[in-house]
C-alpha positions in Angstrom: 0.7 33.4 -8.7 3.3 32.2 -11.1 1.8 31.7 -14.5 4.8 31.2 -16.9 5.5 27.7 -15.7 6.2 24.7 -17.9 3.9 22.2 -16.1 6.3 19.2 -15.9 8.9 21.5 -14.2 6.8 21.6 -11.0 8.1 18.5 -9.3 8.4 16.6 -6.1 11.9 16.7 -4.4 13.0 14.0 -2.0 15.1 15.2 0.9 17.1 12.9 3.0 17.0 13.7 6.7 19.7 13.2 9.4 18.0 10.1 10.8 18.0 8.4 7.3 14.3 8.9 6.6 13.0 11.1 3.7 11.0 14.2 3.4 9.1 15.4 0.3 8.7 19.0 -1.0 7.2 20.5 -4.1 9.6 22.7 -6.0 9.2 25.4 -8.7 11.5 25.5 -11.8 13.8 28.0 -10.0 14.2 25.4 -7.2 12.3 27.4 -4.7 9.8 25.5 -2.4 6.1 26.0 -3.0 5.1 27.5 0.3 1.5 26.4 0.3 2.4 22.8 -0.3 5.2 23.0 2.2 2.9 24.1 5.0 0.5 21.3 4.2 3.1 18.5 3.7 4.9 19.5 6.9 1.9 18.2 8.8 2.9 14.7 7.7 6.6 14.9 8.4 8.0 11.5 9.3 4.9 9.6 8.3 4.3 7.3 5.4 1.6 9.6 4.1 3.8 12.5 3.1 5.2 10.8 0.0 1.9 9.8 -1.7 0.3 13.1 -0.7 3.1 15.0 -2.3 2.7 13.2 -5.7 -1.1 13.6 -5.7 -0.8 17.2 -4.8 1.8 18.1 -7.4 -0.5 16.6 -10.1 -3.4 18.8 -8.9 -1.2 21.9 -8.8 -0.1 21.4 -12.3 -3.7 21.1 -13.4 -4.6 24.2 -11.4 -1.8 26.2 -13.2 -3.2 25.1 -16.6 -6.7 26.3 -15.5 -5.4 29.7 -14.3 -6.7 29.1 -10.7 -5.3 29.9 -7.3 -6.2 28.9 -3.7 -8.1 32.2 -3.4 -10.2 31.7 -6.6 -10.7 28.0 -6.8 -14.3 26.7 -6.1 -15.9 23.4 -5.2 -17.0 23.1 -8.8 -13.4 23.4 -9.9 -12.3 20.6 -7.5 -15.1 18.4 -8.8 -14.0 19.1 -12.4 -10.5 18.1 -11.5 -11.7 14.8 -10.0 -13.6 14.2 -13.2 -10.5 15.1 -15.3 -8.5 12.4 -13.5 -11.1 9.7 -13.7 -14.1 10.3 -11.4 -17.7 10.1 -12.7 -19.1 13.6 -12.3 -22.4 15.0 -13.6 -20.8 17.9 -15.4 -18.5 18.8 -18.3 -15.0 18.8 -16.9 -13.0 20.0 -19.9 -10.0 18.2 -21.3 -9.0 14.9 -19.6 -5.9 15.5 -17.5 -4.4 12.1 -17.2 -4.0 11.2 -20.9 -2.0 8.2 -22.3 0.5 6.9 -21.3 -0.9 8.0 -17.9 -4.0 6.0 -16.7 -7.0 7.5 -15.1 -7.2 7.1 -11.3 -9.0 4.0 -10.0 -11.4 4.1 -7.0 -8.7 3.9 -4.3 -6.6 6.6 -6.1 -9.6 8.9 -6.4 -10.4 8.5 -2.7 -6.8 9.4 -1.8 -6.9 12.4 -4.2 -10.1 13.6 -2.5 -8.4 13.3 0.9 -5.4 15.3 -0.3 -7.5 18.0 -1.9 -9.8 18.4 1.1 -6.9 18.5 3.5 -4.8 20.9 1.5 -7.5 23.5 0.8 -9.0 23.3 4.3 -5.5 23.9 5.8 -5.0 26.9 3.5 -8.4 28.4 4.1 -8.2 28.1 7.9 -4.6 29.2 8.4 -4.7 32.0 5.9 -8.3 33.1 6.4 -9.2 33.0 2.7 -11.9 31.5 0.5 -14.5 31.1 3.2 -17.0 29.7 0.7 -14.8 26.8 -0.2 -14.0 26.1 3.4 -17.7 25.9 4.3 -18.4 23.5 1.4 -15.5 21.2 2.3 -16.0 21.2 6.1 -19.2 19.2 6.2 -20.6 16.4 8.3 -23.1 13.6 8.0 -25.0 11.4 10.4 -23.0 8.4 11.6 -23.8 4.9 10.3 -23.8 1.8 12.4 -20.4 0.9 11.0 -19.0 4.3 12.1 -20.3 3.7 15.7 -18.9 0.2 15.8 -15.4 1.4 14.8 -15.3 4.3 17.2 -14.6 4.4 20.9 -17.8 5.5 22.7 -19.5 5.3 19.3 -22.9 5.3 21.0 -22.4 9.0 21.8 -21.6 10.0 18.2 -24.0 12.5 16.6 -22.1 13.3 13.4 -18.9 12.4 11.5 -16.8 14.3 9.1 -17.3 13.5 5.4 -15.5 14.4 2.2 -17.7 15.8 -0.6 -15.0 15.0 -3.2 -14.7 11.4 -2.4 -16.1 8.8 -4.9 -19.4 7.2 -3.8 -18.8 4.0 -1.9 -21.4 1.4 -2.6 -21.4 -2.3 -1.8 -18.9 -3.8 -4.2 -17.1 -7.0 -4.7 -13.4 -6.9 -5.5 -11.9 -9.8 -7.4 -8.3 -10.0 -6.3 -5.6 -11.1 -8.8 -4.4 -14.5 -7.7 -1.3 -16.3 -8.8 -1.7 -18.6 -11.8 -2.3 -22.3 -10.9 1.0 -24.1 -10.1 2.9 -20.8 -9.9 5.0 -21.6 -6.9 6.9 -24.7 -8.2 7.3 -23.0 -11.6 8.8 -19.9 -10.0 11.1 -22.0 -7.8 12.4 -23.6 -10.9 12.9 -20.3 -12.6 14.8 -18.3 -9.9 18.6 -18.3 -9.8 19.6 -17.7 -6.2 19.0 -18.9 -2.7 17.8 -15.4 -1.9 15.2 -15.5 -4.6 14.1 -19.0 -3.5 13.6 -17.6 0.0 11.5 -14.7 -1.3 9.2 -17.0 -3.2 8.9 -19.3 -0.2 8.2 -16.5 2.3 5.7 -14.8 0.1 3.9 -18.1 -0.6 3.7 -19.3 3.0 2.6 -15.9 4.5 0.6 -12.9 3.6 3.7 -10.6 3.9 3.6 -7.4 1.8 6.8 -6.8 -0.3 7.6 -3.6 1.8 7.4 -5.6 5.0 9.6 -8.4 3.6 12.3 -6.3 2.1 12.3 -4.1 5.3 13.1 -7.0 7.6 16.2 -6.9 9.8 17.9 -10.0 11.2 16.8 -9.0 14.7 13.2 -9.2 13.5 13.4 -13.0 12.9 12.6 -15.4 15.7 12.8 -18.6 13.8 13.4 -21.0 16.7 10.7 -22.1 19.1 10.1 -20.3 22.4 11.8 -17.1 21.3 12.8 -14.6 24.0 10.1 -12.1 23.0 7.5 -14.5 24.5 4.8 -13.4 22.0 4.6 -16.6 20.1 6.0 -20.0 20.9 6.3 -21.1 17.3 8.9 -19.7 14.8 7.7 -16.3 13.7 8.8 -12.9 12.2 8.2 -9.4 13.6 7.4 -6.9 10.8 8.3 -3.4 12.1 7.6 -0.1 10.5 11.0 1.8 10.1 11.3 5.2 8.4 15.1 5.1 8.0 15.7 1.8 6.2 18.5 2.5 3.6 16.6 0.7 0.9 13.5 2.8 1.7 11.4 -0.4 2.4 8.6 0.2 4.9 6.0 -1.9 6.5 2.5 -0.6 5.7 1.1 -0.8 9.2 2.7 1.2 12.0 2.2 -1.2 14.9 4.2 -0.3 18.0 7.4 -2.2 18.5 10.6 -1.9 20.5 14.1 -3.4 20.7 15.3 -4.1 24.2 18.6 -6.0 24.9 18.6 -7.2 21.3 15.1 -8.7 21.5 12.3 -7.3 19.3 8.7 -7.2 20.6 5.6 -5.9 18.9 5.1 -5.1 15.3 3.0 -7.4 13.0 3.8 -11.1 13.8 3.7 -13.6 11.1 4.2 -17.4 11.7 7.1 -19.0 9.8 6.7 -22.4 8.1 9.4 -25.1 8.2 10.0 -24.3 4.5 10.6 -20.7 5.4 13.1 -21.6 8.1 14.9 -24.0 5.7 15.1 -21.4 2.9 16.4 -18.8 5.4 19.3 -21.0 6.6 20.2 -21.9 3.0 20.4 -18.3 2.1 22.3 -17.2 5.2 25.0 -19.9 5.0 25.7 -19.2 1.4 25.0 -15.9 -0.2 24.5 -13.7 2.9 27.6 -15.0 4.7 29.6 -14.2 1.5 28.4 -10.8 0.6 26.7 -9.0 3.5 28.2 -5.7 4.6 27.1 -5.4 8.2 24.0 -3.3 7.9 21.8 -5.9 9.6 19.0 -6.1 7.0 17.9 -9.5 5.7 17.8 -9.2 1.9 20.9 -8.0 0.1 22.0 -7.3 -3.4 24.0 -10.2 -4.9 25.7 -8.4 -7.8 26.7 -5.1 -9.2 28.6 -2.2 -7.6 26.3 -2.3 -4.5 26.7 -5.9 -3.8 26.0 -6.7 -0.2 23.9 -3.6 0.4 20.2 -3.8 1.2 17.9 -5.0 -1.6 15.1 -2.6 -2.6 11.4 -3.5 -3.0 11.4 -2.6 -6.7 14.3 -5.0 -7.2 12.3 -7.8 -5.6 9.3 -6.9 -7.9 11.6 -7.0 -10.9 13.0 -10.4 -9.9 9.5 -11.9 -9.6 8.4 -10.4 -12.9 11.5 -11.8 -14.7 11.1 -15.2 -13.1 7.5 -15.3 -14.2 8.5 -14.7 -17.8 11.2 -17.4 -17.7 8.6 -19.8 -16.2 6.2 -18.8 -19.0 3.5 -18.0 -16.5 0.5 -16.0 -17.8 0.3 -12.4 -16.9 2.7 -10.4 -14.7 3.7 -11.9 -11.4 3.3 -9.3 -8.6 4.1 -9.7 -4.9 0.6 -8.8 -3.8 -0.8 -11.8 -5.7 0.9 -14.1 -3.2 -1.0 -12.4 -0.4 -4.3 -12.8 -2.1 -3.6 -16.4 -3.0 -2.5 -17.4 0.5 -5.6 -15.7 2.1 -7.8 -17.6 -0.4 -6.2 -20.9 0.6 -6.7 -20.1 4.3 -10.4 -19.6 3.7 -10.6 -22.8 1.7 -9.1 -24.9 4.5 -11.0 -23.2 7.3 -14.4 -23.4 5.6 -14.5 -19.7 4.9 -13.6 -18.6 8.4 -13.1 -14.8 7.9 -11.8 -14.3 11.4 -8.9 -16.7 10.9 -8.1 -15.2 7.5 -8.1 -11.7 9.0 -5.7 -12.6 11.8 -3.4 -14.7 9.6 -3.3 -12.1 6.9 -3.2 -9.0 9.1 -6.2 -7.6 7.2 -7.7 -4.4 8.4 -11.1 -6.0 9.2 -13.3 -9.0 8.7 -15.4 -6.8 6.4 -12.4 -6.3 4.2 -11.8 -10.1 3.9 -15.5 -10.7 3.1 -15.6 -7.9 0.6 -12.5 -9.2 -1.3 -13.0 -13.0 -0.9 -16.5 -13.5 0.4 -18.0 -14.4 -3.0 -17.9 -17.7 -5.0 -15.5 -18.4 -7.8 -17.6 -18.5 -10.9 -15.5 -21.3 -12.3 -15.6 -23.5 -9.1 -17.4 -26.9 -9.3 -19.7 -25.8 -6.5 -20.8 -22.7 -8.4 -21.4 -24.6 -11.6 -23.2 -27.4 -9.8 -25.5 -24.9 -8.1 -26.5 -23.3 -11.4 -27.1 -26.7 -13.0 -29.4 -27.7 -10.2 -31.4 -24.5 -10.6 -31.5 -25.0 -14.3 -32.7 -28.6 -13.8 -29.7 -30.1 -15.6 -28.6 -32.4 -12.8 -29.2 -36.1 -13.1 
């Protein structure tokens, strides 16, 4: 075990593959690959999980070096201490906090992902190398299946147990309050953007539940903006969001729905309906800025200035554009792309009398349960909420 390491020198290295996609490895200061991490990360070669897994793992390995631990000597108690050091609530002293300012402690989702990485990494090492049997036994545990587990599984009625992660944060019933756009944000943003491309981005995010990775990853062939498109999957104008690993701007759709391109026609992927305003903004952008600057790569959104003019526009650039437009419009808070998704879903629920099934399908949410967890509770500032309280309090006339 190398012990003379400067912690920040253990780093993640991006490696471009022949097909245009990226791989991720963890390197030592002498540029050699960490073999344990390599064996584990190779399991996720070509998947969207490899990148976040690499960054969560390198953070843990740096902590492990500081603590003087190795795969052979680390214990379940140590792994719980690490989770506590990065933000989990643990019933033990965990030593010095690991993620100190300007780094923030992990939130619930990040802690769950960290637990997944730790369990997968150490189980893989213990099994393939035949070491640390005690840790393997403590990580490789099962529990009785819940009703939800059986409902999600094929032949769930035959289930007798399911794998569980002893490092994962406890999941209780919780209500998440999504961050919506400020009231009146759309017209204010439209007045603050400077290009037809940016107008199209605001319009498309406002009228759909597109994620920014899906939007910036669109190719022209993905757009079926006329009625009765050749794909036959939707008569109305629509967009196919397809997961591609090799996009030059590294934009990727979150979901990996099956899709194919046959004779120039896309089928499959996630299908989002396109509004008349979306179609109008598209044609304005295509006949002006795109026609003038595009370089033939076939992607929808392009850079409009600088040395890479005409090249694909990256997701981070789109986030920066929205952030700056929000400041120019003097909107409160930081404008983030995901706020459009939450706001649109909330509007769908409003006009459908809280029909979670419609909201799930329109927003491509994972489940109705997710929609209800995020949105299935009243706005404490709504007239209905206030009126109900006043009635209970006996203050109504």
